N, C-alpha and C positions, 0 to 999 in steps of 0.2 A: 648754541651749540641747543637756546632757549626757539635760536630764530626758527632755525633748521626743521627744527619738531612743532610750529607751525604754521611755516612754512608747509611743509609735507601733509599740519593738518587738510592748512585753505585747498591744497591740491587734491584730496583726500573728496573733501567737501564736496567740491567741484564738483569730479569725477562723478562723483553720485548722483548730483541733480541733473545734467548732463542727457541731453536726449539725443541717443544716438539710432541710424535710421538706415537701413542698407536697402537698395532696390540695381532698377537692371534700366540699361541704357536706349534709345534708337536715336538716332539724327541720320538727316539729308544735309551734305557741307557743294560747297561751292567751290571750286578748287584754281586759284591762279598765285602769280608768283607778281615778286613787287621788287625795286629796285631799279638801278640806274642800268642793267642791260635786257630790262625788259619790256621793250617799246609792241614784241611783232608778242607781245602770247596773251592766248585767250585764254577762257574759265573751262575747264568742266568741273561734270558732280560728279559726286565720288556721296557714301555713306558710312559708318559708324557704327557699332557695337558694343558693346559693355555692365562694367557694375558699376557702383556709387556707391559713395556714404556718406548723411550727413551729421555731423558732430552739432546740436545746438543749444545755449542756455538758457534756460531760461530767466528772463527778467532781460535778457540785455538781445538789439536785433541784428547780431553777430551768428555765420554760422558759416564752419567749414567742412567745405565737402568737395577729397579726392574719389578720385575717379582713372578708373583702369576700363582703354577702350583698346581694341583696332577697327585705324582707323583704313577705308581708303579710297585715295584718294587718285580724281583723275591730272593731268596738266595737258595744254594743247603749249606748247611754249616757242611753235613758229608753224606757219600752216600746212604742211605733211606730216609732223609727225609728234604720234601719244605718247605720253605715259601713263604707265598705272602705278602708284608706290601703294604697298602698304605698310601698315607705320604702327607702333603698339604706341597710342598716348597715354600720361600720366598727367591731366591735371590736378591740381590741389588750389581751388577754387572758395579765394573768401566773402560770404554774401554777407552782405548789405541789406535790411528789408527796409523798405521805402516807408511801407506801406502792410495790413496783413496779407496781405496776398500778391506784395511787389518785391520783388529784389532786383540789385546788381551787384555782380561779381565781376571776379576779376583777382587774377593771380599766374604762376609761371604755368609754365607745363613742357615738361621730357616725354620728344617723342623720340621714337629706334624706331628705324630704318630699318623694316622687316626684307625688306624688295621692291626692287626696281624695274617695269619691263618696255622695253618699248616698242614699236610699230607704226608702222610710214602708212596713208592713207590705200595702198593698194594691200592693205592687213600682212606684209610683211615683218616677221621681228627685228628689230635692233638691236645690233652685240651692243653691249658697254662692257669697258673693265671693273674686275666686283670696288677699284677704289675711286670709282669717276665719280659718286653719290657717297656723300654726307653717311657716317649709320650710326649717329645723334647728332637735335637738332632743339632749339632752346624759341620756343614760345613764349610769347602773352597774350593769358587771354581778356577780353572784356566783355562785358553782356549785362543783356537784362532777362530776367524772366519772369512767371508767375506761379501762382499756387491754387488759381482760384478752378478749378476741380481736384476735387478730396484725391490726395494720396498721388496726383501726377504734377510734375511741375515743365512746363512747355518753356523753351528759355531758346532766346536768337544772340547767337558771339561770336566774337572776331577776331582770331585770332591771326596774331602778327611773328610770325619769323624771322630771330632777331640774326639765325645762324642763315652760311650760303649752304641753297640746297643742291651744287657739285661742291665735290673734297678737292679735283682738281686736273680741271679739265683741261689742264695742255694743249689750250688756246692760244700761249704768250697768255695776258694777262688774266688774274684771273674773276671767272664773272662778279659782278656783283645782283646777285638774285639769291629771293627769297621768300619758301611758301607765305600764303595768303590763303588764311578762309574764312568761310563763311556760313558759319552754320545754326540750321533749327534743328533744335530737338526734344527730345520727349523721356524725364525720368517715371517712373512709376515703383514710389515707395512701397515696403511692405510694413 
């Protein structure tokens, strides 16, 4: 019982000294596919916007930074088709400060596919079944950032999809195609 009381006191004391900030995030991303079946895929440009929070403990170079972001991704899986996906991304990143103004970050990201539309080069919409694309995606995020401007963090991230983009392509063998993003973003902290 004494151990539980001491542990609760330590957790309460740590939480009371933690510095918590909230902010708004915006970013520009380059999207493509990676995997065994992506030889013809080209990249597309998208954007993201959302909110973030960072919790840092005094005297430790580690910060936890979860976010909730709406992400518009454009993909060019072949020469004549462009896919546009709207996703809700929830990255939970751990930051390690190398210097007071430079940090590395890494962690998982949970992405929920809100909608996917496709069109050909002539602007005609291409219809797909609702179950053609996966509705959930698990990603790994790696990045580097700086806080050189007061109240603003600027970062560069690489997002590697660990799940297949297509749920059941019904084209014989399932395709090995996953999402990959390069994101340049900024967060303004209040």
